C-alpha positions in Angstrom: 53.7 67.2 74.1 52.7 69.6 76.8 50.4 68.5 79.6 48.2 70.8 81.7 50.3 70.8 84.9 54.0 70.7 85.9 55.2 68.8 89.0 57.3 70.4 91.8 60.8 71.1 90.7 59.7 72.2 87.2 59.4 68.6 86.1 57.1 68.0 83.2 54.2 65.6 83.6 53.9 62.4 81.5 50.8 61.3 79.7 48.1 60.1 82.0 49.7 61.4 85.1 47.2 62.8 87.5 47.8 64.6 90.7 50.7 64.2 93.1 51.6 64.0 96.7 54.8 65.8 97.9 56.6 64.3 100.9 59.4 66.2 102.7 62.0 64.5 104.9 61.2 64.1 108.6 61.7 67.1 110.9 64.6 65.3 112.5 66.6 66.1 109.3 66.3 69.9 110.1 67.3 69.3 113.7 70.4 67.3 112.5 71.6 70.2 110.4 70.7 72.8 113.1 73.2 71.1 115.5 76.1 72.8 113.8 74.5 76.1 114.3 74.1 75.4 118.0 77.8 74.4 118.2 78.8 77.7 116.6 76.5 79.6 119.0 78.0 77.9 122.0 81.5 78.8 120.7 80.4 82.4 120.4 79.1 82.5 124.0 82.2 80.7 125.4 84.5 83.1 123.5 82.7 86.1 124.9 82.7 84.8 128.4 86.3 83.5 128.5 88.0 86.0 126.3 85.9 89.0 127.2 88.6 90.6 129.3 91.5 89.7 126.9 90.1 90.8 123.6 89.4 94.4 122.5 85.7 95.3 122.4 85.7 95.9 118.7 87.4 92.7 117.8 85.0 90.8 120.1 82.0 92.5 118.4 83.3 91.6 114.9 83.9 88.0 115.9 80.4 87.8 117.5 78.6 89.3 114.6 80.6 87.1 112.1 79.6 84.0 114.2 76.0 85.1 114.3 76.0 85.5 110.5 77.4 82.0 110.2 74.6 80.7 112.6 72.0 82.5 110.4 73.4 80.9 107.2 73.4 77.5 108.8 69.8 77.9 109.9 68.8 79.1 106.4 70.6 76.2 104.8 69.0 73.6 107.1 65.5 74.8 106.2 66.2 75.2 102.5 67.6 71.7 102.3 64.5 70.3 104.0 62.3 72.3 101.6 64.0 71.2 98.4 64.6 67.5 99.3 61.3 65.9 98.4 59.7 62.8 97.2 56.9 63.3 94.6 54.4 60.5 94.3 52.1 60.5 91.3 49.8 57.8 89.9 52.6 56.8 87.4 56.0 57.4 89.0 58.1 58.3 92.0 60.4 61.3 91.7 63.1 61.9 94.3 64.5 65.5 94.2 67.7 66.1 96.3 70.2 68.9 96.7 70.4 72.7 97.3 73.2 73.5 94.8 73.8 70.5 92.6 70.5 68.7 92.1 69.9 65.0 91.9 66.7 63.7 90.4 65.7 60.0 90.4 62.6 58.8 88.7 61.0 55.4 89.0 58.0 54.2 87.1 55.5 52.7 89.6 54.8 49.7 87.4 58.5 48.7 87.8 58.4 48.7 91.6 58.8 45.1 92.9 59.0 46.0 96.6 60.1 48.7 99.0 62.8 48.2 101.6 62.3 50.1 104.9 65.4 50.5 107.1 64.4 52.0 110.4 67.0 52.8 113.1 66.1 52.7 116.8 65.7 56.5 116.9 63.5 56.2 113.8 61.1 53.9 115.6 60.7 56.4 118.4 60.2 59.4 116.0 58.6 57.5 113.1 61.0 57.9 110.3 63.1 55.5 108.2 65.2 55.1 105.0 63.1 54.0 102.0 64.6 52.1 99.1 62.7 51.1 96.0 63.6 47.8 94.4 62.9 47.4 90.7 63.7 44.5 88.4 67.4 43.7 88.6 67.2 43.6 92.4 69.2 46.8 93.0 67.7 49.0 95.7 67.7 52.7 95.0 67.4 55.1 97.9 64.3 57.3 97.5 64.3 59.1 100.8 66.9 59.1 103.6 64.5 60.1 106.5 61.0 59.5 105.3 58.2 60.3 107.8 55.6 57.6 108.5 57.6 55.1 106.5 55.1 52.2 106.6 52.1 54.3 105.5 54.3 55.8 102.7 55.5 52.4 101.5 51.9 51.1 101.6 50.7 54.0 99.5 53.5 53.5 96.9 52.8 49.7 96.7 49.1 50.4 96.4 49.7 52.8 93.5 52.1 50.5 91.8 49.5 47.7 91.8 46.6 49.8 90.6 46.7 49.4 86.9 
């Protein structure tokens, strides 16, 4: 049976599902992935400064342009990964979408949620992010989001929706 709207990630709605909220990972996730681009950029600069007199100009130009292309791809990958890794919260379920190439989709019915486990590292307390795990009957916690922004407000919203029947 077809319902009037599809969720992000081309997921079909289920009966009675109304509206949704999409939550992306915290911005620190992008910064984490951009660190590799910064390392490659530093290597390019050091290579040009230290090996500038030793290497031929054309070889140096090719290596520099190749390195800059790698930096561009790393930046693109960082933002694309942030864009596609989302948590979709509806009035009926939680949907975790992860992965740029191979995609992982986890769905949890909200009426099965027993509690939410929030694991917040020291840096997470400073920048307001944490790992969220949903615990359903059976007691096994499933990771929903690795670096969720505003974790306590998000877990309160999920618990409130799971209790509203």
